[in-house]
C-alpha positions in Angstrom: -115.9 5.9 -83.4 -115.2 3.1 -85.9 -111.6 1.2 -85.7 -112.2 -0.8 -89.2 -110.1 -0.2 -91.9 -111.2 1.9 -94.7 -110.3 3.6 -98.0 -110.0 7.2 -98.5 -109.3 9.6 -101.4 -107.4 12.4 -100.6 -106.0 15.3 -102.8 -102.6 17.4 -101.9 -100.2 19.5 -103.4 -96.3 18.0 -103.0 -93.0 19.1 -104.8 -91.0 16.3 -106.2 -87.3 17.0 -106.4 -86.5 15.0 -109.8 -82.8 14.7 -111.0 -83.2 17.1 -113.6 -84.5 19.8 -111.1 -81.8 18.9 -108.8 -79.1 19.4 -111.8 -80.9 22.9 -112.5 -80.8 24.0 -108.9 -77.4 23.0 -108.4 -76.0 25.0 -111.9 -77.2 28.3 -110.7 -74.7 28.6 -108.0 -71.9 27.5 -109.9 -69.4 30.2 -111.2 -68.7 30.2 -114.9 -65.3 28.0 -114.3 -67.1 25.7 -112.1 -69.6 25.3 -115.2 -67.1 24.7 -117.5 -66.2 21.5 -115.6 -69.3 20.2 -115.0 -70.4 20.7 -118.9 -66.9 18.5 -119.5 -68.4 15.9 -117.4 -71.8 15.6 -118.9 -70.2 15.4 -122.2 -68.2 12.9 -121.3 -71.0 10.9 -119.8 -73.8 12.0 -122.6 -72.8 11.1 -126.1 -75.9 13.2 -127.5 -74.2 16.1 -125.9 -71.1 18.4 -127.5 -69.3 21.1 -126.4 -69.1 23.4 -129.4 -67.0 27.0 -130.3 -69.3 29.5 -131.3 -68.1 29.7 -134.5 -69.1 25.7 -134.9 -72.8 26.2 -133.9 -74.1 26.8 -137.4 -72.8 23.2 -138.6 -75.6 21.2 -140.0 -74.7 18.4 -137.7 -74.8 20.1 -134.5 -78.0 21.6 -134.6 -80.4 20.8 -131.7 -82.5 17.5 -132.0 -85.8 18.2 -133.7 -87.8 17.1 -130.6 -86.6 20.4 -129.1 -88.5 23.2 -129.5 -87.0 27.1 -129.0 -84.9 26.5 -126.1 -85.8 30.3 -124.9 -89.5 29.5 -124.9 -89.1 26.0 -123.5 -87.4 27.6 -120.4 -89.6 30.3 -120.3 -92.4 27.8 -119.9 -90.5 25.5 -117.6 -90.2 28.5 -115.0 -93.9 29.3 -115.1 -94.6 25.9 -114.9 -96.7 25.9 -118.2 -94.7 23.5 -120.1 -95.6 20.1 -121.3 -93.9 18.3 -118.4 -95.5 18.5 -114.8 -92.2 19.7 -113.3 -92.5 22.6 -110.6 -91.6 26.0 -110.9 -87.9 26.8 -110.1 -88.0 29.7 -108.1 -88.9 28.1 -104.8 -87.2 28.0 -101.7 -86.6 24.5 -100.5 -86.2 23.9 -96.9 -84.9 20.3 -97.2 -81.3 19.6 -96.0 -80.3 17.9 -99.2 -80.7 20.9 -101.4 -79.9 24.1 -98.8 -76.7 24.5 -100.5 -78.3 24.2 -104.1 -79.7 26.9 -106.3 -82.9 27.7 -107.9 -83.8 29.2 -111.6 -86.1 31.6 -112.1 -88.3 33.5 -114.9 -86.6 35.5 -117.5 -87.9 38.6 -118.8 -86.7 41.4 -120.6 -83.7 43.2 -118.8 -83.3 47.1 -119.6 -79.6 47.9 -119.9 -78.4 44.3 -120.3 -76.6 43.0 -123.5 -79.1 40.5 -125.4 -77.7 37.1 -125.2 -77.7 35.3 -128.9 -78.5 31.8 -129.3 -80.5 29.3 -127.3 -78.0 27.5 -125.1 -75.2 28.2 -122.8 -73.4 30.9 -124.4 -70.3 30.7 -126.6 -67.0 31.1 -126.9 -66.1 33.9 -129.2 -62.7 34.7 -130.9 -59.7 32.9 -130.2 -58.1 32.5 -127.0 -55.6 34.6 -125.8 -52.2 34.1 -124.2 -52.2 31.1 -121.6 -51.4 33.4 -118.2 -50.9 30.0 -116.5 -47.7 29.1 -118.6 -46.0 32.4 -116.7 -46.7 30.6 -113.3 -43.8 30.4 -110.9 -42.2 27.1 -111.3 -39.7 27.2 -108.5 -38.7 24.6 -106.1 -40.7 24.4 -102.8 -39.1 25.2 -99.7 -38.7 22.0 -98.6 -36.9 20.8 -102.0 -34.5 23.5 -101.7 -33.7 22.7 -98.3 -33.4 19.3 -99.3 -31.1 19.8 -102.2 -28.3 22.0 -99.7 -28.7 19.0 -97.4 -27.3 16.5 -99.6 -23.8 17.6 -99.5 -23.9 19.4 -96.1 -25.6 16.6 -93.6 -23.4 13.3 -93.0 -25.4 10.3 -94.6 -26.1 9.1 -91.3 -27.9 12.2 -90.0 -29.8 12.3 -93.3 -33.1 11.2 -91.7 -32.8 13.8 -89.1 -32.5 16.6 -91.2 -35.3 15.2 -93.5 -37.8 15.5 -90.6 -36.4 19.0 -89.1 -37.1 20.2 -92.7 -40.5 18.2 -93.1 -41.3 20.5 -89.6 -40.5 23.8 -91.0 -43.4 25.8 -91.9 -44.2 27.9 -94.8 -42.5 31.2 -93.2 -39.5 29.1 -92.4 -40.2 28.5 -88.8 -39.4 25.4 -87.1 -42.9 24.3 -85.1 -41.9 21.3 -83.1 -39.4 21.3 -80.1 -36.5 19.6 -80.8 -36.8 17.6 -77.5 -40.1 15.8 -79.1 -38.1 15.1 -82.4 -35.4 13.2 -80.7 -37.6 11.2 -78.5 -39.8 10.6 -81.5 -36.6 9.4 -83.6 -34.7 8.0 -80.7 -31.8 10.1 -81.0 -29.8 12.1 -78.5 -31.2 15.4 -78.3 -27.5 17.0 -79.0 -27.4 15.2 -82.3 -30.8 16.9 -83.3 -29.3 20.2 -82.0 -26.1 19.8 -84.5 -28.3 19.1 -87.6 -30.5 22.1 -87.0 -27.4 24.3 -86.5 -26.2 23.2 -90.1 -29.8 23.6 -91.4 -29.2 27.3 -90.2 -26.7 27.9 -92.3 -28.7 27.1 -95.5 -30.1 29.7 -98.1 -32.4 31.5 -97.0 -30.6 33.5 -93.9 -33.0 32.7 -91.1 -34.6 29.4 -92.0 -35.1 26.8 -89.4 -35.6 29.7 -86.8 -37.9 28.8 -83.7 -39.1 32.3 -83.1 -38.6 36.0 -84.2 -35.8 36.7 -82.3 -33.4 34.0 -83.4 -34.6 34.3 -87.2 -33.3 38.0 -86.6 -30.3 37.0 -85.1 -29.3 34.7 -87.5 -29.7 37.3 -90.4 -27.7 39.9 -88.2 -24.9 37.4 -87.8 -25.0 36.9 -91.5 -24.3 40.5 -92.2 -21.7 40.9 -89.5 -23.9 43.3 -87.3 -24.6 40.9 -84.2 -22.8 42.8 -81.5 -23.5 43.2 -77.7 -25.8 46.4 -78.6 -27.7 44.6 -81.2 -28.2 41.4 -79.3 -29.8 43.4 -76.7 -32.1 44.9 -79.1 -33.3 41.9 -80.5 -34.1 40.3 -77.3 -36.3 43.4 -76.3 -38.2 43.2 -79.6 -41.7 43.7 -77.3 -40.1 47.3 -76.4 -39.3 48.1 -79.8 -43.0 47.3 -81.1 -44.3 49.5 -78.3 -41.9 52.2 -79.5 -40.3 52.5 -75.8 -37.1 54.0 -77.7 -35.8 56.0 -74.7 -35.9 52.9 -72.6 -34.4 50.6 -75.6 -31.7 53.2 -75.8 -31.0 53.3 -71.9 -30.7 49.0 -72.4 -28.5 48.8 -75.3 -26.2 51.7 -74.2 -26.2 54.0 -77.5 -27.2 57.1 -78.7 -30.1 58.5 -81.2 -28.0 57.8 -84.1 -26.8 54.0 -83.2 -30.4 53.4 -82.3 -31.7 55.1 -85.6 -29.1 52.6 -87.5 -30.2 49.5 -85.8 -33.6 49.7 -86.4 -33.0 50.3 -89.9 -30.8 47.2 -90.0 -33.8 45.1 -88.7 -35.9 46.8 -91.1 -34.0 45.2 -93.8 -34.2 41.4 -92.4 -36.7 39.3 -93.7 -39.2 37.9 -90.7 -40.5 35.3 -93.0 -37.6 34.2 -94.9 -39.4 30.8 -95.9 -42.1 32.9 -98.3 -39.6 33.6 -100.9 -40.0 29.6 -102.1 -42.7 27.5 -102.9 -46.5 28.5 -101.3 -49.4 28.1 -103.2 -49.4 30.1 -106.6 -51.7 32.9 -106.9 -54.9 32.5 -108.2 -56.4 35.0 -110.7 -60.0 35.4 -110.4 -62.2 35.3 -113.8 -65.1 37.3 -113.9 -68.4 35.9 -114.5 -70.2 39.4 -115.7 -68.9 41.8 -117.6 -70.4 45.9 -116.7 -70.1 48.5 -119.1 -71.3 52.2 -119.5 -73.1 52.5 -122.7 -75.2 55.8 -124.7 -78.0 53.4 -124.1 -77.6 52.8 -120.3 -75.6 50.2 -118.8 -74.9 47.0 -121.0 -74.4 43.7 -118.6 -73.3 40.3 -120.3 -72.0 36.9 -119.3 -68.5 36.4 -120.0 -69.0 33.6 -122.7 -65.2 32.9 -123.2 -65.5 30.5 -120.2 -68.8 28.9 -121.3 -68.7 26.4 -124.0 -71.7 26.2 -126.1 -73.7 22.9 -125.5 -75.6 21.4 -128.1 -77.2 18.0 -128.9 -75.9 16.0 -131.9 -78.6 15.6 -134.2 -76.9 13.4 -136.7 -75.4 11.0 -133.9 -79.3 10.9 -132.6 -80.6 10.0 -135.9 -77.9 7.5 -136.6 -78.8 5.6 -133.3 -82.6 5.8 -133.3 -82.9 4.6 -136.8 -80.9 1.3 -136.1 -82.5 -1.9 -134.7 -82.5 -1.5 -130.9 -84.1 -3.4 -128.1 -86.0 -1.9 -125.1 -83.4 -1.3 -122.8 -81.4 0.4 -125.5 -84.4 2.6 -127.0 -84.9 3.7 -122.9 -81.5 4.5 -122.5 -81.5 6.8 -125.7 -84.6 8.4 -124.4 -82.8 9.3 -121.1 -79.8 10.8 -123.0 -82.1 13.0 -125.2 -84.3 14.2 -122.4 -80.9 15.0 -119.8 -79.3 16.4 -123.1 -82.3 18.8 -123.6 -82.8 19.3 -120.0 -79.2 20.5 -119.6 -79.6 23.2 -122.5 -82.6 24.4 -120.7 -81.0 24.5 -117.5 -77.9 26.5 -119.0 -80.0 28.9 -120.7 -82.2 29.8 -117.7 -79.3 30.2 -115.6 -77.8 32.9 -117.6 -80.9 34.7 -117.9 -81.4 34.3 -114.2 -78.0 35.7 -113.6 -78.1 38.8 -115.6 -81.6 39.6 -114.2 -80.3 39.6 -110.9 -77.3 41.7 -112.0 -79.3 44.0 -113.8 -81.2 45.0 -110.4 -77.9 45.0 -108.6 -76.5 47.8 -111.3 -79.9 49.8 -111.2 -79.9 49.8 -107.3 -76.0 50.8 -107.5 -75.7 52.6 -110.2 -74.1 55.7 -107.9 -71.3 53.3 -106.9 -70.4 52.7 -110.7 -70.6 56.3 -111.7 -68.7 57.7 -108.6 -67.2 54.9 -106.6 -67.6 53.3 -103.1 -68.4 56.4 -101.1 -72.1 56.3 -103.1 -72.5 52.8 -102.3 -76.0 52.3 -101.0 -77.4 50.0 -98.6 -79.0 46.8 -100.0 -80.3 43.5 -99.0 -81.2 40.4 -100.8 -84.8 41.0 -99.6 -84.4 44.1 -101.9 -83.4 42.6 -105.0 -85.6 39.6 -104.9 -88.8 41.7 -104.4 -88.0 44.0 -106.9 -87.4 41.0 -109.8 -90.0 38.9 -108.2 -87.7 36.1 -107.2 -87.3 34.2 -103.7 -84.9 35.9 -101.2 -82.9 32.5 -101.5 -82.6 32.3 -105.6 -80.9 35.8 -105.2 -78.4 34.6 -102.6 -77.4 31.6 -104.8 -77.0 33.5 -108.0 -74.4 35.9 -106.1 -72.4 33.5 -104.5 -69.4 33.1 -106.4 -70.0 35.3 -109.0 -67.5 38.0 -109.8 -68.6 41.3 -111.7 -65.9 43.3 -113.9 -66.6 47.1 -114.6 -64.4 50.2 -114.7 -63.9 50.5 -111.2 -62.3 47.1 -111.2 -63.3 43.4 -110.1 -66.0 42.7 -107.5 -67.7 39.5 -106.2 -71.4 40.2 -106.6 -72.0 39.9 -102.6 -69.9 43.3 -102.2 -72.7 45.2 -103.4 -74.9 43.9 -100.3 -74.1 45.9 -97.3 -75.8 47.1 -94.1 -76.9 50.4 -93.4 -75.9 53.4 -91.0 -78.3 55.9 -90.4 -77.8 59.3 -91.3 -77.0 61.8 -88.4 -79.3 64.6 -90.0 -82.1 62.2 -90.6 -81.5 61.9 -94.5 -81.2 59.0 -96.5 -78.9 56.0 -95.0 -75.3 55.1 -96.2 -74.0 51.9 -96.7 -71.2 50.5 -94.3 -69.0 50.0 -97.0 -69.3 54.1 -97.8 -68.2 54.7 -93.9 -65.2 52.3 -94.1 -64.1 54.0 -96.7 -64.5 57.4 -94.7 -62.8 56.1 -92.2 -59.8 55.2 -94.2 -59.7 58.4 -95.8 -59.5 60.5 -92.5 -56.7 58.2 -91.3 -54.4 58.1 -94.6 -54.7 62.1 -94.1 -54.4 62.5 -90.5 -50.4 63.6 -90.7 -48.7 63.8 -87.7 -51.8 64.5 -85.4 -53.1 60.7 -85.1 -56.9 60.6 -84.5 -58.4 58.3 -81.9 -61.7 56.8 -82.5 -63.5 59.3 -80.5 -62.4 61.6 -82.9 -63.4 59.5 -85.9 -66.5 59.4 -84.3 -66.7 63.2 -84.4 -65.8 64.2 -87.9 -67.8 61.1 -89.2 -70.8 63.1 -87.5 -69.8 65.8 -89.1 -70.2 64.4 -92.6 -73.3 63.3 -91.7 -72.9 59.7 -90.5 -74.9 58.6 -87.4 -72.3 55.9 -86.0 -71.2 54.9 -82.4 -67.6 54.6 -81.5 -67.6 50.7 -81.2 -68.8 50.5 -85.0 -65.8 52.8 -85.9 -63.6 50.6 -83.9 -65.1 47.4 -85.9 -64.7 49.0 -89.2 -61.2 50.1 -88.4 -60.1 46.7 -87.1 -61.6 45.0 -90.6 -59.6 47.5 -92.8 -56.6 46.2 -90.9 -55.6 49.6 -89.5 -54.1 49.7 -86.1 -55.5 51.9 -83.1 -54.4 55.5 -82.6 -51.7 54.1 -80.0 -50.3 51.7 -82.7 -50.4 54.2 -85.4 -48.4 56.8 -83.0 -45.8 53.9 -82.1 -45.5 53.1 -85.8 -45.1 57.0 -86.4 -42.3 57.3 -83.8 -40.5 54.3 -85.4 -40.7 55.8 -89.1 -38.8 59.3 -87.5 -35.8 57.5 -86.4 -35.3 56.2 -90.0 
């Protein structure tokens, strides 16, 4: 065997991840609101890009550059791998770690039941903006600010730093989460001084703030209501018995009769176990749908929510002005890069829309019974089933359905909601969705009345309905729904009876 150096010619195939392809992969996984922010960044970076409203799309200086062919055709060629460039097809499972969280675009054939998308770019803004609901968001002070405002006139100036530190350690629910001894050691002050400042803070609004546990929180509120007598004190000291529903033992400990015990429990129910939650906290975030699904005479209409997507265009007049002047080599290269980047972004956004609609159309087709009759008719569905039906890779479907929400007549749902595991039918028939089983469990428990259903009884009732399900699966689904066990529900019923 010769070890001398030599030259060989080999032919092989490889996938080259260009920056443009990485950008197209990234776009598909973003929600409409995230796309809006991404487009804003690209418009700021690229002078040839403009984000325009739909009514401005026909302006003569806002048409796509003459070098760009019909974007819908160009996008099809790009996905099929038949375009003028040598870019690879986008529907590929990229195993590399750097692109594992990205997404891929795929071909866009006709979509039965979907609304046709007008225009070649990324959609448009239709109509005038409605009222800004964010303007009605709560602008109240945070809990810390609310307490600091009360501490100003109530706490001596020399103890102000102790009060500020204590308030900083109070969590969102209003509880002090650090021991007073640790705070005293940290600040280098006597423990009795810290306790005195905390006692003052516990007189602030809301009542119960600064408590170190639930019992202390309820005690502060009972004292404020002038209901903290020895009987109430013993009841608060035995909250564990109350949680377990041991009312007979509680009556003996508190030395009260049935009427007094019922009155004390009603009083406790009126207290707030988390007084700090009335203030501050993160404002509620509304979910904006990415897709709309509606029933029409011709079938199901599916369209992208264009109100959250600006229309991306290439500024033709500005490109002509820049390219017509005298330029050095570096300027020409920069302008060519800007044009290529703008053209690619328009193609990628268009392909993103058509790919999302293609996936959503197949989901609606597979889950039509849900849209017509409700969650009880949700079918088992996997990513692979949808991917095989529309001839895409499974990873493509997974990324398309991430962070995307669909609005329909039955409410707002994440696209991932429609992918559920299968529960076999007891009679050998068609398998049912896990969500349908959860719905059946909730319906049975909601109508159980005074006779509490155990998990074994639920299994029997579900088997009678045709669900072949084990007891441990019923317990898992019940816990996922936030429903307590039969023992917990029985205790809750007993406590409701003393109201």
